Short mmCIF file of the C-alpha atoms (twelve columns), coordinates in Angstrom:
data_MODEL
# 
_entry.id   MODEL 
# 
loop_
_atom_site.group_PDB 
_atom_site.id 
_atom_site.type_symbol 
_atom_site.label_atom_id 
_atom_site.label_alt_id 
_atom_site.label_comp_id 
_atom_site.label_asym_id 
_atom_site.label_seq_id 
_atom_site.Cartn_x 
_atom_site.Cartn_y 
_atom_site.Cartn_z 
_atom_site.pdbx_PDB_model_num 
ATOM 1   C CA . UNK A 1   -3.964  95.523  26.240  1 
ATOM 2   C CA . UNK A 2   -6.591  93.610  24.279  1 
ATOM 3   C CA . UNK A 3   -5.930  92.664  20.649  1 
ATOM 4   C CA . UNK A 4   -8.659  91.936  18.134  1 
ATOM 5   C CA . UNK A 5   -9.066  91.706  14.377  1 
ATOM 6   C CA . UNK A 6   -10.558 94.837  12.826  1 
ATOM 7   C CA . UNK A 7   -10.987 95.957  9.236   1 
ATOM 8   C CA . UNK A 8   -8.523  98.544  8.027   1 
ATOM 9   C CA . UNK A 9   -9.172  100.056 4.624   1 
ATOM 10  C CA . UNK A 10  -6.442  101.226 2.295   1 
ATOM 11  C CA . UNK A 11  -6.103  101.696 -1.434  1 
ATOM 12  C CA . UNK A 12  -4.614  98.706  -3.232  1 
ATOM 13  C CA . UNK A 13  -4.161  97.628  -6.833  1 
ATOM 14  C CA . UNK A 14  -6.813  94.919  -7.354  1 
ATOM 15  C CA . UNK A 15  -4.922  93.431  -10.321 1 
ATOM 16  C CA . UNK A 16  -1.774  93.088  -8.204  1 
ATOM 17  C CA . UNK A 17  -3.719  91.445  -5.395  1 
ATOM 18  C CA . UNK A 18  -5.221  88.957  -7.862  1 
ATOM 19  C CA . UNK A 19  -1.727  87.964  -9.011  1 
ATOM 20  C CA . UNK A 20  -0.733  87.026  -5.455  1 
ATOM 21  C CA . UNK A 21  -3.988  85.920  -3.812  1 
ATOM 22  C CA . UNK A 22  -4.647  82.575  -2.150  1 
ATOM 23  C CA . UNK A 23  -8.382  82.036  -1.678  1 
ATOM 24  C CA . UNK A 24  -9.372  79.691  1.141   1 
ATOM 25  C CA . UNK A 25  -12.414 77.464  0.785   1 
ATOM 26  C CA . UNK A 26  -13.842 74.970  3.258   1 
ATOM 27  C CA . UNK A 27  -10.961 72.488  3.009   1 
ATOM 28  C CA . UNK A 28  -8.274  73.845  0.702   1 
ATOM 29  C CA . UNK A 29  -7.353  76.923  -1.254  1 
ATOM 30  C CA . UNK A 30  -7.076  78.060  -4.825  1 
ATOM 31  C CA . UNK A 31  -4.872  80.474  -6.720  1 
ATOM 32  C CA . UNK A 32  -6.704  83.600  -7.885  1 
ATOM 33  C CA . UNK A 33  -4.073  84.109  -10.568 1 
ATOM 34  C CA . UNK A 34  -4.428  80.814  -12.492 1 
ATOM 35  C CA . UNK A 35  -7.463  79.220  -10.750 1 
ATOM 36  C CA . UNK A 36  -5.468  76.134  -9.653  1 
ATOM 37  C CA . UNK A 37  -7.441  74.324  -6.926  1 
ATOM 38  C CA . UNK A 38  -6.584  72.035  -4.040  1 
ATOM 39  C CA . UNK A 39  -3.777  74.118  -2.544  1 
ATOM 40  C CA . UNK A 40  -2.953  73.566  1.133   1 
ATOM 41  C CA . UNK A 41  -3.347  77.129  2.374   1 
ATOM 42  C CA . UNK A 42  -1.574  76.322  5.644   1 
ATOM 43  C CA . UNK A 43  1.784   75.524  4.049   1 
ATOM 44  C CA . UNK A 44  1.958   76.581  0.376   1 
ATOM 45  C CA . UNK A 45  4.165   79.600  -0.222  1 
ATOM 46  C CA . UNK A 46  3.616   79.538  -3.988  1 
ATOM 47  C CA . UNK A 47  1.095   78.141  -6.444  1 
ATOM 48  C CA . UNK A 48  2.177   74.674  -7.633  1 
ATOM 49  C CA . UNK A 49  0.859   75.486  -11.125 1 
ATOM 50  C CA . UNK A 50  1.866   79.078  -12.003 1 
ATOM 51  C CA . UNK A 51  4.520   79.519  -9.267  1 
ATOM 52  C CA . UNK A 52  3.095   82.851  -8.123  1 
ATOM 53  C CA . UNK A 53  4.178   83.866  -4.626  1 
ATOM 54  C CA . UNK A 54  1.259   84.298  -2.250  1 
ATOM 55  C CA . UNK A 55  1.197   87.657  -0.459  1 
ATOM 56  C CA . UNK A 56  -2.543  87.925  0.253   1 
ATOM 57  C CA . UNK A 57  -5.127  85.514  1.591   1 
ATOM 58  C CA . UNK A 58  -8.921  85.636  1.648   1 
ATOM 59  C CA . UNK A 59  -11.752 83.370  2.710   1 
ATOM 60  C CA . UNK A 60  -14.726 82.474  0.528   1 
ATOM 61  C CA . UNK A 61  -16.741 82.082  3.734   1 
ATOM 62  C CA . UNK A 62  -18.780 85.076  4.781   1 
ATOM 63  C CA . UNK A 63  -16.478 86.666  7.323   1 
ATOM 64  C CA . UNK A 64  -18.744 88.001  10.038  1 
ATOM 65  C CA . UNK A 65  -17.113 86.274  12.993  1 
ATOM 66  C CA . UNK A 66  -13.673 87.873  13.018  1 
ATOM 67  C CA . UNK A 67  -12.588 85.665  15.895  1 
ATOM 68  C CA . UNK A 68  -13.423 82.491  13.972  1 
ATOM 69  C CA . UNK A 69  -12.227 82.050  10.400  1 
ATOM 70  C CA . UNK A 70  -9.948  85.091  10.362  1 
ATOM 71  C CA . UNK A 71  -8.242  83.924  13.545  1 
ATOM 72  C CA . UNK A 72  -7.833  80.401  12.153  1 
ATOM 73  C CA . UNK A 73  -6.351  81.589  8.858   1 
ATOM 74  C CA . UNK A 74  -4.106  84.251  10.400  1 
ATOM 75  C CA . UNK A 75  -2.776  81.722  12.912  1 
ATOM 76  C CA . UNK A 76  -1.857  79.412  10.035  1 
ATOM 77  C CA . UNK A 77  -0.471  82.191  7.782   1 
ATOM 78  C CA . UNK A 78  0.451   85.293  9.824   1 
ATOM 79  C CA . UNK A 79  2.797   86.586  7.107   1 
ATOM 80  C CA . UNK A 80  -0.003  87.009  4.544   1 
ATOM 81  C CA . UNK A 81  -2.266  90.053  4.373   1 
ATOM 82  C CA . UNK A 82  -5.876  88.987  4.972   1 
ATOM 83  C CA . UNK A 83  -8.313  90.724  2.648   1 
ATOM 84  C CA . UNK A 84  -12.096 90.661  2.493   1 
ATOM 85  C CA . UNK A 85  -13.006 88.390  -0.434  1 
ATOM 86  C CA . UNK A 86  -16.325 90.157  -1.064  1 
ATOM 87  C CA . UNK A 87  -14.516 93.496  -1.422  1 
ATOM 88  C CA . UNK A 88  -11.999 91.920  -3.790  1 
ATOM 89  C CA . UNK A 89  -14.707 90.240  -5.875  1 
ATOM 90  C CA . UNK A 90  -16.801 93.412  -6.087  1 
ATOM 91  C CA . UNK A 91  -13.853 95.540  -7.220  1 
ATOM 92  C CA . UNK A 92  -12.682 92.879  -9.716  1 
ATOM 93  C CA . UNK A 93  -16.136 92.797  -11.308 1 
ATOM 94  C CA . UNK A 94  -16.241 96.599  -11.416 1 
ATOM 95  C CA . UNK A 95  -12.862 96.665  -13.185 1 
ATOM 96  C CA . UNK A 96  -14.037 94.033  -15.706 1 
ATOM 97  C CA . UNK A 97  -17.097 96.144  -16.506 1 
ATOM 98  C CA . UNK A 98  -14.919 99.229  -17.023 1 
ATOM 99  C CA . UNK A 99  -12.654 97.325  -19.433 1 
ATOM 100 C CA . UNK A 100 -15.651 95.959  -21.324 1 
ATOM 101 C CA . UNK A 101 -17.065 99.432  -21.972 1 
ATOM 102 C CA . UNK A 102 -13.780 101.011 -23.080 1 
# 
């Protein structure tokens, strides 16, 4: 049996994801909830600033090579749900626009 990373789509609450999202950059991560930067994504269970528990993880890098960055991050943090950052960003912006026009 051969295992590989594939995208699986499901409905999620974007606001809830934001509250528990660790965003990985080139060297370190940042908390999507409070924007705290410099978090070691490999070991941090919670944000050192707002104490939110991380449940989701995403990469700012354009994820086209699923064997590369996704594999690296999932090996470091297998307990976190990996989400596509572009999807998250797009839906967050859409929700902001909806709130603005209410």
